[in-house]
mmCIF file of the N, C-alpha and C atoms, coordinates in Angstrom:
data_MODEL
# 
_entry.id   MODEL 
# 
loop_
_atom_site.group_PDB 
_atom_site.id 
_atom_site.type_symbol 
_atom_site.label_atom_id 
_atom_site.label_alt_id 
_atom_site.label_comp_id 
_atom_site.label_asym_id 
_atom_site.label_entity_id 
_atom_site.label_seq_id 
_atom_site.pdbx_PDB_ins_code 
_atom_site.Cartn_x 
_atom_site.Cartn_y 
_atom_site.Cartn_z 
_atom_site.occupancy 
_atom_site.B_iso_or_equiv 
_atom_site.pdbx_formal_charge 
_atom_site.auth_seq_id 
_atom_site.auth_comp_id 
_atom_site.auth_asym_id 
_atom_site.auth_atom_id 
_atom_site.pdbx_PDB_model_num 
ATOM 1   N N  . MET A 1 1  ? 0.854   -1.150 -0.004  1.00 0.00 ? 1  MET A N  1 
ATOM 2   C CA . MET A 1 1  ? -0.012  -0.014 0.017   1.00 0.00 ? 1  MET A CA 1 
ATOM 3   C C  . MET A 1 1  ? 0.896   1.252  -0.004  1.00 0.00 ? 1  MET A C  1 
ATOM 4   N N  . THR A 1 2  ? 0.567   2.169  -0.864  1.00 0.00 ? 2  THR A N  1 
ATOM 5   C CA . THR A 1 2  ? 1.354   3.398  -0.926  1.00 0.00 ? 2  THR A CA 1 
ATOM 6   C C  . THR A 1 2  ? 0.971   4.326  0.212   1.00 0.00 ? 2  THR A C  1 
ATOM 7   N N  . ALA A 1 3  ? 1.786   5.366  0.433   1.00 0.00 ? 3  ALA A N  1 
ATOM 8   C CA . ALA A 1 3  ? 1.502   6.276  1.506   1.00 0.00 ? 3  ALA A CA 1 
ATOM 9   C C  . ALA A 1 3  ? 0.213   7.027  1.243   1.00 0.00 ? 3  ALA A C  1 
ATOM 10  N N  . ASN A 1 4  ? -0.062  7.325  -0.011  1.00 0.00 ? 4  ASN A N  1 
ATOM 11  C CA . ASN A 1 4  ? -1.316  8.039  -0.354  1.00 0.00 ? 4  ASN A CA 1 
ATOM 12  C C  . ASN A 1 4  ? -2.530  7.199  -0.082  1.00 0.00 ? 4  ASN A C  1 
ATOM 13  N N  . ALA A 1 5  ? -2.471  5.906  -0.457  1.00 0.00 ? 5  ALA A N  1 
ATOM 14  C CA . ALA A 1 5  ? -3.575  4.989  -0.212  1.00 0.00 ? 5  ALA A CA 1 
ATOM 15  C C  . ALA A 1 5  ? -3.775  4.802  1.280   1.00 0.00 ? 5  ALA A C  1 
ATOM 16  N N  . ALA A 1 6  ? -2.674  4.734  2.008   1.00 0.00 ? 6  ALA A N  1 
ATOM 17  C CA . ALA A 1 6  ? -2.791  4.524  3.465   1.00 0.00 ? 6  ALA A CA 1 
ATOM 18  C C  . ALA A 1 6  ? -3.435  5.773  4.141   1.00 0.00 ? 6  ALA A C  1 
ATOM 19  N N  . ALA A 1 7  ? -3.220  6.911  3.570   1.00 0.00 ? 7  ALA A N  1 
ATOM 20  C CA . ALA A 1 7  ? -3.803  8.122  4.135   1.00 0.00 ? 7  ALA A CA 1 
ATOM 21  C C  . ALA A 1 7  ? -5.310  8.198  3.857   1.00 0.00 ? 7  ALA A C  1 
ATOM 22  N N  . ILE A 1 8  ? -5.730  7.680  2.683   1.00 0.00 ? 8  ILE A N  1 
ATOM 23  C CA . ILE A 1 8  ? -7.117  7.753  2.306   1.00 0.00 ? 8  ILE A CA 1 
ATOM 24  C C  . ILE A 1 8  ? -7.939  6.659  2.881   1.00 0.00 ? 8  ILE A C  1 
ATOM 25  N N  . ALA A 1 9  ? -7.406  5.507  3.080   1.00 0.00 ? 9  ALA A N  1 
ATOM 26  C CA . ALA A 1 9  ? -8.116  4.290  3.520   1.00 0.00 ? 9  ALA A CA 1 
ATOM 27  C C  . ALA A 1 9  ? -8.899  4.509  4.790   1.00 0.00 ? 9  ALA A C  1 
ATOM 28  N N  . PRO A 1 10 ? -8.382  5.164  5.846   1.00 0.00 ? 10 PRO A N  1 
ATOM 29  C CA . PRO A 1 10 ? -9.161  5.315  7.086   1.00 0.00 ? 10 PRO A CA 1 
ATOM 30  C C  . PRO A 1 10 ? -10.363 6.237  6.890   1.00 0.00 ? 10 PRO A C  1 
ATOM 31  N N  . ALA A 1 11 ? -10.339 7.104  5.894   1.00 0.00 ? 11 ALA A N  1 
ATOM 32  C CA . ALA A 1 11 ? -11.428 8.085  5.674   1.00 0.00 ? 11 ALA A CA 1 
ATOM 33  C C  . ALA A 1 11 ? -12.683 7.407  5.165   1.00 0.00 ? 11 ALA A C  1 
ATOM 34  N N  . VAL A 1 12 ? -12.545 6.253  4.531   1.00 0.00 ? 12 VAL A N  1 
ATOM 35  C CA . VAL A 1 12 ? -13.709 5.537  3.966   1.00 0.00 ? 12 VAL A CA 1 
ATOM 36  C C  . VAL A 1 12 ? -14.248 4.558  5.036   1.00 0.00 ? 12 VAL A C  1 
ATOM 37  N N  . LEU A 1 13 ? -15.355 4.846  5.591   1.00 0.00 ? 13 LEU A N  1 
ATOM 38  C CA . LEU A 1 13 ? -15.961 4.041  6.615   1.00 0.00 ? 13 LEU A CA 1 
ATOM 39  C C  . LEU A 1 13 ? -16.781 2.897  5.989   1.00 0.00 ? 13 LEU A C  1 
ATOM 40  N N  . PRO A 1 14 ? -16.963 1.829  6.724   1.00 0.00 ? 14 PRO A N  1 
ATOM 41  C CA . PRO A 1 14 ? -17.796 0.737  6.160   1.00 0.00 ? 14 PRO A CA 1 
ATOM 42  C C  . PRO A 1 14 ? -19.198 1.189  5.959   1.00 0.00 ? 14 PRO A C  1 
ATOM 43  N N  . GLY A 1 15 ? -19.745 0.930  4.849   1.00 0.00 ? 15 GLY A N  1 
ATOM 44  C CA . GLY A 1 15 ? -21.127 1.318  4.537   1.00 0.00 ? 15 GLY A CA 1 
ATOM 45  C C  . GLY A 1 15 ? -21.212 2.685  3.968   1.00 0.00 ? 15 GLY A C  1 
ATOM 46  N N  . THR A 1 16 ? -20.156 3.394  3.792   1.00 0.00 ? 16 THR A N  1 
ATOM 47  C CA . THR A 1 16 ? -20.174 4.710  3.208   1.00 0.00 ? 16 THR A CA 1 
ATOM 48  C C  . THR A 1 16 ? -20.328 4.622  1.745   1.00 0.00 ? 16 THR A C  1 
ATOM 49  N N  . ARG A 1 17 ? -21.234 5.416  1.155   1.00 0.00 ? 17 ARG A N  1 
ATOM 50  C CA . ARG A 1 17 ? -21.456 5.368  -0.272  1.00 0.00 ? 17 ARG A CA 1 
ATOM 51  C C  . ARG A 1 17 ? -20.306 6.082  -0.962  1.00 0.00 ? 17 ARG A C  1 
ATOM 52  N N  . THR A 1 18 ? -19.911 5.594  -2.118  1.00 0.00 ? 18 THR A N  1 
ATOM 53  C CA . THR A 1 18 ? -18.779 6.141  -2.884  1.00 0.00 ? 18 THR A CA 1 
ATOM 54  C C  . THR A 1 18 ? -19.244 6.826  -4.155  1.00 0.00 ? 18 THR A C  1 
ATOM 55  N N  . GLY A 1 19 ? -20.524 6.947  -4.351  1.00 0.00 ? 19 GLY A N  1 
ATOM 56  C CA . GLY A 1 19 ? -21.014 7.625  -5.584  1.00 0.00 ? 19 GLY A CA 1 
ATOM 57  C C  . GLY A 1 19 ? -21.406 6.663  -6.632  1.00 0.00 ? 19 GLY A C  1 
ATOM 58  N N  . GLY A 1 20 ? -21.455 5.381  -6.396  1.00 0.00 ? 20 GLY A N  1 
ATOM 59  C CA . GLY A 1 20 ? -21.853 4.441  -7.443  1.00 0.00 ? 20 GLY A CA 1 
ATOM 60  C C  . GLY A 1 20 ? -23.387 4.439  -7.616  1.00 0.00 ? 20 GLY A C  1 
ATOM 61  N N  . PRO A 1 21 ? -23.872 3.671  -8.523  1.00 0.00 ? 21 PRO A N  1 
ATOM 62  C CA . PRO A 1 21 ? -25.317 3.619  -8.827  1.00 0.00 ? 21 PRO A CA 1 
ATOM 63  C C  . PRO A 1 21 ? -26.103 3.068  -7.614  1.00 0.00 ? 21 PRO A C  1 
ATOM 64  N N  . ARG A 1 22 ? -27.269 3.646  -7.363  1.00 0.00 ? 22 ARG A N  1 
ATOM 65  C CA . ARG A 1 22 ? -28.058 3.168  -6.246  1.00 0.00 ? 22 ARG A CA 1 
ATOM 66  C C  . ARG A 1 22 ? -28.894 1.963  -6.711  1.00 0.00 ? 22 ARG A C  1 
ATOM 67  N N  . GLU A 1 23 ? -29.177 1.150  -5.739  1.00 0.00 ? 23 GLU A N  1 
ATOM 68  C CA . GLU A 1 23 ? -29.954 -0.026 -6.017  1.00 0.00 ? 23 GLU A CA 1 
ATOM 69  C C  . GLU A 1 23 ? -31.479 0.235  -6.011  1.00 0.00 ? 23 GLU A C  1 
ATOM 70  N N  . ASP A 1 24 ? -31.910 1.297  -5.364  1.00 0.00 ? 24 ASP A N  1 
ATOM 71  C CA . ASP A 1 24 ? -33.311 1.605  -5.265  1.00 0.00 ? 24 ASP A CA 1 
ATOM 72  C C  . ASP A 1 24 ? -33.654 2.670  -6.246  1.00 0.00 ? 24 ASP A C  1 
ATOM 73  N N  . GLY A 1 25 ? -34.201 2.281  -7.348  1.00 0.00 ? 25 GLY A N  1 
ATOM 74  C CA . GLY A 1 25 ? -34.564 3.249  -8.391  1.00 0.00 ? 25 GLY A CA 1 
ATOM 75  C C  . GLY A 1 25 ? -35.713 2.692  -9.206  1.00 0.00 ? 25 GLY A C  1 
ATOM 76  N N  . PRO A 1 26 ? -36.278 3.574  -10.018 1.00 0.00 ? 26 PRO A N  1 
ATOM 77  C CA . PRO A 1 26 ? -37.340 3.078  -10.914 1.00 0.00 ? 26 PRO A CA 1 
ATOM 78  C C  . PRO A 1 26 ? -36.835 2.266  -12.078 1.00 0.00 ? 26 PRO A C  1 
ATOM 79  N N  . LYS A 1 27 ? -36.786 0.967  -11.863 1.00 0.00 ? 27 LYS A N  1 
ATOM 80  C CA . LYS A 1 27 ? -36.213 0.075  -12.900 1.00 0.00 ? 27 LYS A CA 1 
ATOM 81  C C  . LYS A 1 27 ? -36.994 0.140  -14.200 1.00 0.00 ? 27 LYS A C  1 
ATOM 82  N N  . ILE A 1 28 ? -38.306 0.291  -14.115 1.00 0.00 ? 28 ILE A N  1 
ATOM 83  C CA . ILE A 1 28 ? -39.113 0.377  -15.335 1.00 0.00 ? 28 ILE A CA 1 
ATOM 84  C C  . ILE A 1 28 ? -38.734 1.582  -16.163 1.00 0.00 ? 28 ILE A C  1 
ATOM 85  N N  . LEU A 1 29 ? -38.477 2.703  -15.511 1.00 0.00 ? 29 LEU A N  1 
ATOM 86  C CA . LEU A 1 29 ? -38.103 3.944  -16.226 1.00 0.00 ? 29 LEU A CA 1 
ATOM 87  C C  . LEU A 1 29 ? -36.753 3.733  -16.932 1.00 0.00 ? 29 LEU A C  1 
ATOM 88  N N  . GLU A 1 30 ? -35.812 3.099  -16.253 1.00 0.00 ? 30 GLU A N  1 
ATOM 89  C CA . GLU A 1 30 ? -34.504 2.812  -16.884 1.00 0.00 ? 30 GLU A CA 1 
ATOM 90  C C  . GLU A 1 30 ? -34.708 1.905  -18.109 1.00 0.00 ? 30 GLU A C  1 
ATOM 91  N N  . HIS A 1 31 ? -35.593 0.953  -17.963 1.00 0.00 ? 31 HIS A N  1 
ATOM 92  C CA . HIS A 1 31 ? -35.843 -0.013 -19.068 1.00 0.00 ? 31 HIS A CA 1 
ATOM 93  C C  . HIS A 1 31 ? -36.445 0.693  -20.251 1.00 0.00 ? 31 HIS A C  1 
ATOM 94  N N  . VAL A 1 32 ? -37.483 1.483  -20.006 1.00 0.00 ? 32 VAL A N  1 
ATOM 95  C CA . VAL A 1 32 ? -38.155 2.223  -21.085 1.00 0.00 ? 32 VAL A CA 1 
ATOM 96  C C  . VAL A 1 32 ? -37.191 3.215  -21.741 1.00 0.00 ? 32 VAL A C  1 
ATOM 97  N N  . MET A 1 33 ? -36.464 3.931  -20.992 1.00 0.00 ? 33 MET A N  1 
ATOM 98  C CA . MET A 1 33 ? -35.486 4.900  -21.580 1.00 0.00 ? 33 MET A CA 1 
ATOM 99  C C  . MET A 1 33 ? -34.404 4.258  -22.391 1.00 0.00 ? 33 MET A C  1 
ATOM 100 N N  . GLY A 1 34 ? -33.984 3.096  -21.930 1.00 0.00 ? 34 GLY A N  1 
ATOM 101 C CA . GLY A 1 34 ? -32.928 2.308  -22.637 1.00 0.00 ? 34 GLY A CA 1 
ATOM 102 C C  . GLY A 1 34 ? -33.493 1.864  -24.030 1.00 0.00 ? 34 GLY A C  1 
ATOM 103 N N  . TRP A 1 35 ? -34.682 1.359  -24.053 1.00 0.00 ? 35 TRP A N  1 
ATOM 104 C CA . TRP A 1 35 ? -35.245 0.880  -25.283 1.00 0.00 ? 35 TRP A CA 1 
ATOM 105 C C  . TRP A 1 35 ? -35.600 2.091  -26.207 1.00 0.00 ? 35 TRP A C  1 
ATOM 106 N N  . THR A 1 36 ? -35.943 3.190  -25.599 1.00 0.00 ? 36 THR A N  1 
ATOM 107 C CA . THR A 1 36 ? -36.222 4.419  -26.393 1.00 0.00 ? 36 THR A CA 1 
ATOM 108 C C  . THR A 1 36 ? -34.945 4.875  -27.116 1.00 0.00 ? 36 THR A C  1 
ATOM 109 N N  . LEU A 1 37 ? -33.837 4.826  -26.398 1.00 0.00 ? 37 LEU A N  1 
ATOM 110 C CA . LEU A 1 37 ? -32.575 5.179  -26.964 1.00 0.00 ? 37 LEU A CA 1 
ATOM 111 C C  . LEU A 1 37 ? -32.214 4.235  -28.107 1.00 0.00 ? 37 LEU A C  1 
ATOM 112 N N  . VAL A 1 38 ? -32.456 2.936  -27.933 1.00 0.00 ? 38 VAL A N  1 
ATOM 113 C CA . VAL A 1 38 ? -32.139 1.954  -28.983 1.00 0.00 ? 38 VAL A CA 1 
ATOM 114 C C  . VAL A 1 38 ? -32.994 2.293  -30.246 1.00 0.00 ? 38 VAL A C  1 
ATOM 115 N N  . VAL A 1 39 ? -34.264 2.594  -30.078 1.00 0.00 ? 39 VAL A N  1 
ATOM 116 C CA . VAL A 1 39 ? -35.128 2.879  -31.207 1.00 0.00 ? 39 VAL A CA 1 
ATOM 117 C C  . VAL A 1 39 ? -34.665 4.165  -31.923 1.00 0.00 ? 39 VAL A C  1 
ATOM 118 N N  . VAL A 1 40 ? -34.372 5.203  -31.192 1.00 0.00 ? 40 VAL A N  1 
ATOM 119 C CA . VAL A 1 40 ? -33.906 6.473  -31.751 1.00 0.00 ? 40 VAL A CA 1 
ATOM 120 C C  . VAL A 1 40 ? -32.613 6.265  -32.506 1.00 0.00 ? 40 VAL A C  1 
ATOM 121 N N  . VAL A 1 41 ? -31.676 5.534  -31.993 1.00 0.00 ? 41 VAL A N  1 
ATOM 122 C CA . VAL A 1 41 ? -30.390 5.310  -32.667 1.00 0.00 ? 41 VAL A CA 1 
ATOM 123 C C  . VAL A 1 41 ? -30.686 4.496  -33.960 1.00 0.00 ? 41 VAL A C  1 
ATOM 124 N N  . ALA A 1 42 ? -31.577 3.509  -33.895 1.00 0.00 ? 42 ALA A N  1 
ATOM 125 C CA . ALA A 1 42 ? -31.891 2.716  -35.082 1.00 0.00 ? 42 ALA A CA 1 
ATOM 126 C C  . ALA A 1 42 ? -32.527 3.571  -36.170 1.00 0.00 ? 42 ALA A C  1 
ATOM 127 N N  . MET A 1 43 ? -33.453 4.502  -35.737 1.00 0.00 ? 43 MET A N  1 
ATOM 128 C CA . MET A 1 43 ? -34.071 5.356  -36.715 1.00 0.00 ? 43 MET A CA 1 
ATOM 129 C C  . MET A 1 43 ? -33.020 6.293  -37.350 1.00 0.00 ? 43 MET A C  1 
ATOM 130 N N  . PHE A 1 44 ? -32.119 6.830  -36.558 1.00 0.00 ? 44 PHE A N  1 
ATOM 131 C CA . PHE A 1 44 ? -31.042 7.701  -37.036 1.00 0.00 ? 44 PHE A CA 1 
ATOM 132 C C  . PHE A 1 44 ? -30.161 7.003  -38.026 1.00 0.00 ? 44 PHE A C  1 
ATOM 133 N N  . VAL A 1 45 ? -29.735 5.779  -37.735 1.00 0.00 ? 45 VAL A N  1 
ATOM 134 C CA . VAL A 1 45 ? -28.893 4.995  -38.589 1.00 0.00 ? 45 VAL A CA 1 
ATOM 135 C C  . VAL A 1 45 ? -29.643 4.725  -39.910 1.00 0.00 ? 45 VAL A C  1 
ATOM 136 N N  . THR A 1 46 ? -30.918 4.351  -39.856 1.00 0.00 ? 46 THR A N  1 
ATOM 137 C CA . THR A 1 46 ? -31.667 4.076  -41.036 1.00 0.00 ? 46 THR A CA 1 
ATOM 138 C C  . THR A 1 46 ? -31.803 5.270  -41.898 1.00 0.00 ? 46 THR A C  1 
ATOM 139 N N  . GLN A 1 47 ? -32.118 6.434  -41.300 1.00 0.00 ? 47 GLN A N  1 
ATOM 140 C CA . GLN A 1 47 ? -32.291 7.682  -42.105 1.00 0.00 ? 47 GLN A CA 1 
ATOM 141 C C  . GLN A 1 47 ? -30.966 8.097  -42.760 1.00 0.00 ? 47 GLN A C  1 
ATOM 142 N N  . LEU A 1 48 ? -29.858 7.809  -42.136 1.00 0.00 ? 48 LEU A N  1 
ATOM 143 C CA . LEU A 1 48 ? -28.583 8.176  -42.776 1.00 0.00 ? 48 LEU A CA 1 
ATOM 144 C C  . LEU A 1 48 ? -28.157 7.197  -43.882 1.00 0.00 ? 48 LEU A C  1 
ATOM 145 N N  . GLY A 1 49 ? -28.885 6.059  -43.929 1.00 0.00 ? 49 GLY A N  1 
ATOM 146 C CA . GLY A 1 49 ? -28.549 5.067  -44.903 1.00 0.00 ? 49 GLY A CA 1 
ATOM 147 C C  . GLY A 1 49 ? -27.325 4.208  -44.596 1.00 0.00 ? 49 GLY A C  1 
ATOM 148 N N  . LEU A 1 50 ? -27.031 4.125  -43.289 1.00 0.00 ? 50 LEU A N  1 
ATOM 149 C CA . LEU A 1 50 ? -25.869 3.351  -42.853 1.00 0.00 ? 50 LEU A CA 1 
ATOM 150 C C  . LEU A 1 50 ? -26.178 1.877  -42.714 1.00 0.00 ? 50 LEU A C  1 
ATOM 151 N N  . LEU A 1 51 ? -27.448 1.529  -42.847 1.00 0.00 ? 51 LEU A N  1 
ATOM 152 C CA . LEU A 1 51 ? -27.817 0.116  -42.699 1.00 0.00 ? 51 LEU A CA 1 
ATOM 153 C C  . LEU A 1 51 ? -28.202 -0.481 -44.008 1.00 0.00 ? 51 LEU A C  1 
# 
């Protein structure tokens, strides 16, 4: 362990959030928005004649 990592390690307490994705969210909204993005990209690719 480097000196920098040793200085930072005690600051992170067990159970402290580090900014990652949360587990409690509207999963259906993520699903719908993901498929909407897929459809929009497919329409864009088709309109440009890349497919």
